C-alpha positions as CSV (number, residue, x, y, z in Angstrom):
1,M,34.2,38.9,-67.9
2,N,32.5,38.7,-71.2
3,S,29.9,36.1,-72.0
4,V,32.0,34.1,-74.3
5,Q,34.6,33.6,-70.9
6,S,31.7,32.8,-69.2
7,I,30.0,29.8,-71.2
8,K,33.8,28.6,-71.7
9,I,34.1,28.7,-67.6
10,Y,30.8,26.8,-67.7
11,R,32.0,24.0,-70.4
12,D,35.4,23.4,-68.5
13,F,33.7,22.8,-65.3
14,K,33.5,18.8,-64.6
15,P,32.5,18.3,-61.1
16,K,33.0,15.0,-59.4
17,L,29.8,15.5,-58.0
18,S,26.9,16.0,-59.7
19,T,24.6,17.9,-57.4
20,P,22.6,21.0,-57.2
21,Q,24.9,22.1,-53.6
22,Y,27.6,21.9,-55.7
23,Y,27.2,24.2,-58.3
24,V,26.3,26.6,-55.4
25,T,29.2,26.0,-54.1
26,I,31.4,27.3,-57.5
27,F,28.4,30.3,-58.1
28,K,29.7,32.0,-54.8
29,N,33.2,31.1,-55.2
30,Y,32.9,32.5,-58.9
31,I,31.2,35.7,-57.2
32,T,34.1,35.9,-54.5
33,S,36.5,36.1,-57.0
34,S,35.2,37.9,-60.0
35,N,34.8,41.7,-60.3
36,G,31.5,41.6,-60.9
37,L,28.4,39.7,-61.9
38,D,28.0,38.4,-64.8
39,Y,24.4,37.3,-66.3
40,T,25.1,34.6,-68.7
41,F,27.3,32.8,-66.5
42,T,24.8,33.0,-63.8
43,L,21.9,32.2,-66.4
44,L,23.5,28.7,-67.5
45,I,24.5,28.0,-63.1
46,I,20.8,28.2,-62.4
47,Q,19.8,26.6,-65.6
48,K,22.0,23.4,-64.0
49,I,21.0,23.8,-60.9
50,R,17.1,23.8,-62.0
51,A,18.2,20.8,-64.4
52,M,19.5,18.6,-61.2
53,K,17.1,19.2,-59.2
54,K,14.4,18.2,-61.8
55,L,16.5,15.0,-61.8
56,Q,16.6,14.2,-58.4
57,I,12.5,14.6,-58.5
58,I,12.3,12.1,-61.0
59,C,14.5,9.8,-59.5
60,L,12.4,10.3,-55.9
61,A,9.2,10.0,-57.8
62,A,10.8,6.8,-59.8
63,F,11.8,5.1,-56.6
64,A,8.3,6.1,-54.7
65,F,6.2,4.7,-57.4
66,L,8.3,1.0,-57.7
67,Y,8.1,1.3,-53.6
68,T,4.2,1.1,-54.1
69,N,3.9,-1.4,-56.6
70,T,6.3,-3.4,-54.8
71,T,4.1,-2.8,-51.6
72,F,1.4,-3.7,-52.9
73,A,1.8,-6.3,-54.7
74,Q,3.3,-8.0,-51.7
75,D,-0.3,-7.0,-49.7
76,S,-1.9,-8.6,-52.6
77,A,0.0,-11.4,-52.3
78,A,-0.8,-12.1,-48.7
79,T,-4.5,-11.4,-49.3
80,N,-5.2,-13.9,-51.6
81,Y,-3.3,-16.3,-49.7
82,D,-4.8,-19.7,-50.4
83,Q,-7.6,-18.1,-51.5
84,G,-10.4,-21.4,-52.6
85,F,-12.9,-24.0,-51.9
86,R,-12.4,-26.9,-50.1
87,L,-14.7,-30.0,-49.3
88,G,-14.7,-32.4,-46.6
89,F,-15.7,-35.3,-45.3
90,G,-16.7,-35.5,-41.7
91,L,-17.8,-38.4,-38.9
92,S,-18.9,-37.4,-35.2
93,G,-19.8,-39.6,-32.5
94,G,-21.3,-37.6,-28.9
95,L,-22.6,-37.4,-25.9
96,P,-26.5,-35.7,-25.0
97,T,-25.8,-33.9,-22.2
98,D,-29.3,-34.7,-20.7
99,G,-30.5,-38.2,-19.8
100,D,-33.5,-38.5,-23.0
101,Y,-30.7,-40.0,-25.2
102,D,-27.6,-42.1,-24.8
103,W,-25.4,-41.2,-27.5
104,A,-25.4,-39.8,-30.8
105,L,-24.1,-40.8,-34.2
106,G,-23.5,-38.6,-37.2
107,G,-22.0,-38.1,-41.2
108,D,-21.6,-34.8,-42.5
109,V,-20.3,-33.0,-45.9
110,R,-18.4,-29.4,-45.8
111,L,-18.2,-26.4,-48.1
112,Q,-15.3,-24.0,-46.7
113,Y,-14.4,-21.0,-48.8
114,D,-11.1,-20.2,-47.4
115,L,-10.8,-16.2,-47.4
116,S,-7.0,-15.8,-46.6
117,K,-4.6,-18.1,-44.6
118,R,-6.0,-17.7,-41.3
119,T,-9.9,-17.4,-41.9
120,S,-12.7,-19.4,-43.8
121,L,-16.6,-19.7,-44.1
122,T,-18.4,-22.9,-44.1
123,L,-21.6,-24.2,-45.2
124,T,-22.2,-28.2,-43.4
125,T,-25.0,-30.4,-44.3
126,G,-25.3,-34.3,-43.0
127,F,-27.1,-36.5,-41.0
128,T,-27.0,-36.8,-37.7
129,N,-29.1,-39.3,-35.0
130,L,-29.6,-39.2,-31.2
131,F,-30.0,-42.6,-30.6
132,I,-32.9,-44.0,-28.1
133,G,-33.0,-43.4,-24.4
134,K,-35.3,-43.3,-21.4
135,D,-37.0,-39.9,-20.2
136,D,-37.3,-38.9,-16.3
137,A,-40.3,-41.2,-16.2
138,G,-38.3,-44.4,-17.3
139,N,-40.5,-44.1,-21.0
140,N,-38.4,-45.3,-24.0
141,V,-37.7,-42.7,-25.8
142,K,-37.7,-43.0,-30.0
143,D,-34.2,-42.2,-31.8
144,L,-34.8,-38.9,-33.1
145,G,-32.6,-38.4,-36.6
146,F,-32.0,-35.1,-38.2
147,I,-30.5,-33.2,-40.9
148,P,-28.3,-30.1,-39.9
149,A,-27.7,-27.1,-42.1
150,K,-25.4,-24.5,-40.4
151,A,-23.5,-21.5,-41.6
152,G,-20.1,-20.9,-40.0
153,F,-17.0,-18.6,-39.5
154,K,-12.9,-20.1,-38.7
155,A,-10.5,-18.9,-37.3
156,F,-7.0,-19.9,-37.2
157,I,-5.6,-18.5,-33.9
158,W,-2.2,-20.5,-33.4
159,E,0.8,-21.5,-35.8
160,D,-2.5,-21.8,-38.6
161,Q,-3.2,-25.2,-37.7
162,F,-5.5,-24.8,-34.3
163,Y,-8.7,-23.0,-34.9
164,I,-11.9,-21.5,-33.1
165,M,-15.2,-22.1,-35.3
166,G,-18.5,-20.9,-34.1
167,E,-21.9,-22.3,-36.7
168,A,-25.8,-21.5,-36.5
169,G,-28.2,-22.9,-38.8
170,A,-31.5,-25.6,-38.1
171,G,-31.8,-29.1,-37.7
172,F,-34.6,-30.6,-39.9
173,A,-36.2,-33.5,-38.0
174,V,-36.8,-36.8,-40.6
175,T,-37.6,-40.1,-38.5
176,N,-39.9,-41.8,-36.1
177,G,-42.9,-39.2,-36.8
178,Y,-40.5,-36.3,-35.6
179,N,-41.0,-33.2,-37.3
180,D,-40.1,-30.1,-35.4
181,T,-37.2,-27.7,-37.0
182,S,-34.9,-26.7,-34.3
183,F,-32.7,-23.8,-34.4
184,L,-29.2,-24.7,-33.4
185,W,-26.0,-23.0,-32.6
186,S,-22.4,-24.6,-32.3
187,P,-19.1,-23.4,-31.0
188,S,-16.0,-25.3,-31.8
189,I,-12.2,-25.9,-31.4
190,G,-9.9,-28.0,-33.2
191,Y,-6.8,-28.6,-35.0
192,A,-6.3,-29.0,-39.0
193,N,-3.8,-29.3,-41.9
194,K,-3.9,-29.9,-45.5
195,Y,-6.0,-33.1,-45.3
196,I,-6.6,-34.1,-41.2
197,D,-9.9,-32.2,-39.6
198,I,-10.4,-32.7,-35.8
199,S,-12.4,-30.7,-33.5
200,V,-14.5,-30.8,-30.7
201,R,-18.0,-29.3,-30.1
202,Y,-20.9,-28.3,-28.3
203,E,-24.2,-28.3,-30.6
204,D,-27.7,-27.1,-29.2
205,Y,-30.9,-27.2,-29.9
206,N,-34.0,-25.8,-28.9
207,K,-36.8,-27.7,-29.8
208,F,-35.4,-31.1,-29.5
209,K,-35.0,-30.5,-25.7
210,T,-31.3,-32.0,-25.8
211,N,-27.7,-30.8,-26.6
212,Q,-24.6,-32.7,-27.2
213,I,-20.8,-32.4,-27.0
214,A,-19.2,-34.4,-30.1
215,L,-16.2,-35.3,-31.6
216,R,-15.4,-34.6,-35.1
217,L,-12.9,-36.4,-37.4
218,A,-12.4,-35.2,-41.3
219,Y,-11.1,-35.5,-44.2
220,G,-11.0,-32.6,-46.7
221,F,-8.9,-31.5,-49.9
222,D,-8.6,-28.1,-52.4
223,L,-11.4,-28.2,-54.8
C-alpha cells in the first residue's frame, strides 16, 4: 500500500464513535490485513489518536473548571447567608438569688452581627436596677442601678431558632452612692425569629455581691 492509498483510506474512514480506542482498533485491523506497515497511514492514525486525547483532556478540564466554580459559588452563598447587622430592644425582669435584693428590672439595646445563618456576635448595653430589700440583719439596702456593657457570642443549635449564648463584660454602678465596677458574665438559652427574641439568662456580678435569673423579651430588626 502506498502513501496515496493510505491517505484515501484515512479520509474515507468515518467512525460512529470518535474515540481513541476506535482508531487503535482500526490500526490493529490494518496491520493484520495488510502485507506491511505503511508509515504515512501509521502517522495519520497516531495524529488522530493524539488529537482525540487532547479533546478529551480539554473537555475534562472544562468540566472540572465549571464544577469548581459552581461549588465555590454555592459555598460562598452559604458562608455569606444572612450576614449583616441587627438591632434589638429588650426588657428584662429578674429574681436575685440572694436575700439582699427583692427583684430586678432592666432595659437594653443590643447590636448583633450575624456571622452566618447560625452564629452571631453581640454587644449589649442598657440599664438594670436591683430593687431594695433587707440584708441578713434586717437592715434596708439601697437600690442598686448599674449600666452593663457586654460582648457575647450566640449559636443556634436547633431549627435555626433555638440558641445558646454566652456574654461577659462589666457593670458600672450609677445610683445611690454606689461607685463599684463589677465584672459580670451571663450564659443564656433562648428562642428567636425574624423579629422576636425570648431568652432566660443567669447573670453573676462579683462586686455587687448578688446575681440574678432573668427573663428577657426583645424586638429586633435588620439594619
